[in-house]
N, C-alpha and C positions, 0 to 999 in steps of 0.2 A: 208743218202745222203742229203747234204745241197745245196740248189739251190734257186735262185730267182723264186718265183711262176710264175711271168710273163714270165719267159724264157721257161716255159713248154707249148707246143702247143698240145701234144698228151697225153691224160690221160689214165689211166689203162682201159683195155677193148677196146682200140681203139677209145675212144670217142674223136672226134675232136671238139675243141672249138675255137671260136674267142675271141677277147678281146674287147667287147663292153658292154654297160650297160645291165644287166639282162641276163647273160649267165651261171653263175656258181651256182651249187647246193652245199650249205654248210650245215653242221650239227654242232650243239652245244650239247655236252654231259654234262648235268647238267644245269638246268634252274634257278639257283639262281641269285644273283646280278651280279657276274662276268660273268656268261654265258649270262645273259640278255644284259649286256654292250657289250660283244663281238658280240652278234647277231646284236645289233643295229649298231655297226661299220661296220659289213659286209653288212648290207642292205644299209647304207648310203655311204660307201666308197669301197665296195668290189665287185661291179658289180654283185650283187646277183640276180639270177633268183628266188631262193628260199632259205630260211634258216629254217631248221627243228630243233626245240629245243626239245631235248629228256631228260626226267627225270623219275625217278621212280614214282614220283607223277604227274600223268597226268594233274591234275587241275593246278598245278604250271606251267607246261610246256605251257598249253593253256593260262593261265593268262599272262605269260611272252610274248608269241607270240602276244596276243591281245594288250599288252602295246606297243610293238615295232611297230605294224601296225598302232596304233593310232599316235605315235610320228613321224613316217615317212610318214604318210598318204599313206600307201601302203597296199598290201595284200601279201607281200613276206614271212612273217613268219607264221609258224604253229607249234603247239605243239603235241607231241606224247609221249606215255609211253614206256620207254625202261629200262630194268633192266641191268645195265652195268656189273653186275657180271655174267650174262648169256652169254657165249661166242658166241653161235650159233645165238641168237637173236641180239647180238651186231654187229656181222659181217653182218647179214642181213640188219640191219639199215644202216651200213656204206657203203655197196657196191655201191649203186647208187649215192653216193655223190662224188663231186670232191675233197673236203677237209673238215676237221672239226677241231673244237677246243674242247679239253677236259678240262672242268672246273669242272670235278668230283674230288673227293678226290685223293690226291697223292697216296694213298694206292692202287688205281686201275690202275695207270699209266702204269705199265709194262704189265698187261693183256690187257689194251686198246691198247697199242702199238702193241702187238701181233695180236690183232683183226684187227687193221689198215693194218698190213702187209697181213693178210689173205684176207681182203677185197680189197687190193690194192688201198687204199684211203689215200691221204696225210693228215698229222695231225700236230698239235702243242698242247702242254698242258701247264698248269700253274705251273708245277713242285711242289716243296715243300719238297723234300727229296733227298739229294745228292746221297745216295746209290742206290735209285731207278733210278735216272738219269744215273748213271754209268752202271746199268744193261740194260737200254734202249740203251745206246751208244754201248753196245756189239752187238746189232742187226744191226749195220751199214752195215755189209756185205750182210745180207739178204735184207735190205732195198734197197741197190744199185742194187742187182740182180733183184728185182721186180720193180725198177724204182719208188720207193715211198719215198717222203720226210717226214722224221720224225724230228720235231724240238721240243725237250723237254725243259722244264724248262723256259718257257716264262713268268712266273709270275713276281712279283715286285722284291723281294729280299729274298732268292736267285732267280735268273732268269734274268730279264731285267737288273738289276743293275750289276750283275756279268758279263753279256755279254758286257755291255757298258764299264766296267772296263777292261775286256780282250781286247776290241777294243782299248781303250785308251793306253794300254801298247804297242801296235804296233807302236805308235808315239814316244816312248821313247827309247833311245839307251841303257840305263841301269836303273834298278829300284832296290832300296834297300828295300822298303816297300810299300805295298798297303793297304790303310785303307778305309773301307766302313762304313759310318755313315748312319743309318736309323732312320728317325724321329719318327717312331712308336715303337722303342725298347728303353725303358728307361735304364739309367745306373743302377738303383736299381729296378729290375723287381718286380712287386707285383703279387702274386699268385691270381687266378689259372692260368692265361694265360701268364703273364709276358709281356704283350704288353700295350701300351697306346692307348686308343680309340681316334682316330682322326676324326671319322665321326659320324654323327647322324643316328639313326635308322629311317627308313621310315615306 
């Protein structure tokens, strides 16, 4: 079910929420760089009451939360240990949240989506594999029945770039070809990863 998050006023379990600063409980699955960046944005722009960063490495989750709290001069973020491969523990983590971002490996996205449906918690993920995204989209009927928004494949490319291109197509009467150029993918890929490193390690 795709909907504007702001259009939702009743959350699963009958939790009524207003739309003012500090009302939403968010989760982040995977406290690496992308998860930390997403958590920061939720604290700064997402009307977050709390952002819980979950990672298999509890120290990484805690360090990420501490960094966000320092940068935002808040105490919204906290870190916890969660094994995303354990469905019962994952559902337990997700259930009290209003929504979460999965920045875990794309290999977990289908199981994470199923856990989100069981927990009745809205989610988006960063994608990374078209076949997995197609399997997630097959769960649309169940998501609609449960009133849960699942927005897969929100990473850079595929993901955001693909969605922007699909949106751009709605403005054209006819299209012969669609070409996506990504600055991080060289014409002549060099093993082992085949990508150009465009950022420095911190």
